[in-house]
C-alpha atoms as one frame of an Amber mdcrd trajectory, in Angstrom:
protein
 123.066  -1.594  16.579 121.993  -3.424  13.385 118.606  -5.079  13.493 118.941
  -8.952  13.207 116.721 -10.398  10.420 114.048 -12.923  11.294 113.190 -15.554
   8.595 109.604 -15.778   9.539 107.438 -13.009  11.143 105.940 -15.576  13.504
 109.654 -16.718  14.465 110.053 -13.498  16.585 107.777 -14.836  19.314 110.223
 -17.910  19.702 113.217 -15.599  19.550 111.650 -13.113  22.074 110.969 -15.997
  24.457 114.563 -17.205  24.156 115.780 -13.799  25.271 113.253 -13.658  28.154
 114.334 -16.992  29.275 118.064 -15.906  29.109 117.263 -12.730  31.080 115.656
 -14.856  33.800 118.614 -17.247  33.880 121.367 -14.576  33.847 119.952 -11.506
  34.737 121.544  -7.998  34.034 120.821  -4.706  36.162 120.261  -2.952  32.690
 117.575  -5.416  31.612 113.958  -4.511  31.718 112.935  -7.989  31.583 115.289
  -9.109  34.489 113.629  -6.170  36.439 110.264  -7.464  36.056 111.394 -11.008
  37.142 112.713  -9.464  40.396 109.636  -7.604  40.916 107.659 -10.834  40.594
 104.360 -12.004  39.048 102.296  -9.083  40.455 104.259  -6.681  38.610 104.060
  -8.679  35.497 100.342  -8.971  36.029  99.972  -5.143  36.388 101.884  -4.648
  33.133  99.592  -6.826  31.304  96.583  -5.108  32.572  98.266  -1.659  32.024
  99.061  -2.642  28.341  95.578  -4.329  27.781  93.859  -0.950  28.819  96.199
   0.900  26.497  95.368  -1.324  23.649  91.646  -0.816  24.189  92.097   3.082
  24.318  94.156   2.817  20.983  91.282   0.793  19.593  88.611   3.366  20.808
  90.604   6.078  19.117  90.842   4.037  15.685  94.527   4.851  15.518  96.106
   1.904  13.550  99.647   2.603  14.358  99.038   2.950  18.063  96.864  -0.268
  18.072  99.934  -2.041  16.590 102.408  -0.660  19.076 100.025  -1.479  22.069
  99.476  -5.002  20.736 103.117  -5.654  20.629 103.519  -4.239  24.131 100.803
  -6.648  25.379 102.271  -9.531  23.535 105.700  -8.783  24.977 104.446  -8.643
  28.484 102.352 -11.806  28.053 105.544 -13.448  26.839 107.309 -12.263  30.078
 104.440 -13.985  32.076 105.048 -17.088  30.201 108.760 -17.212  31.014 107.876
 -16.398  34.687 105.971 -19.770  34.672 108.446 -21.547  32.321 105.651 -21.997
  29.750 107.052 -22.681  26.325 105.379 -20.694  23.526 104.732 -24.216  21.827
 102.358 -25.011  24.573 100.357 -22.163  23.519 100.787 -22.799  19.815  99.563
 -26.352  20.499  96.404 -25.016  22.317  95.581 -22.748  19.593  96.100 -25.678
  17.195  93.781 -27.818  19.156  91.219 -25.177  18.842  91.566 -24.718  14.995
  88.313 -25.452  13.124  86.287 -25.601  16.359  83.438 -23.234  16.903  84.447
 -20.634  19.655  81.136 -21.183  21.275  81.754 -24.908  21.232  85.147 -24.448
  22.654  84.008 -22.302  25.421  81.269 -24.781  26.456  83.834 -27.451  26.656
  85.858 -25.448  29.342  82.899 -25.536  31.688  83.565 -29.418  32.106  87.369
 -29.388  31.815  89.575 -29.200  34.896  92.752 -27.189  34.389
């Protein structure tokens, strides 16, 4: 199978989300993503926790390649969670944009008064 070219490195997240959405709408028995949706939100949560732990372990070892690999796993499973809740990546991008140029301390303080 030939790898498809992505014009922008960041565009991979949008392409990935589209595939995740397709797997949710038209599940296939040989699709890992579809199997996560069948198992439900708790399974997706457990995968995120697992991958976050593996990322921390890789960081503790200082293994750059392993850190990259585990970061990709964590982002992938986070994107599956977004798909589960039908949250478009654009919503996350907008939140990051809203935070741009705002002190992390000030942004965190603003959450204390903000109702989600």
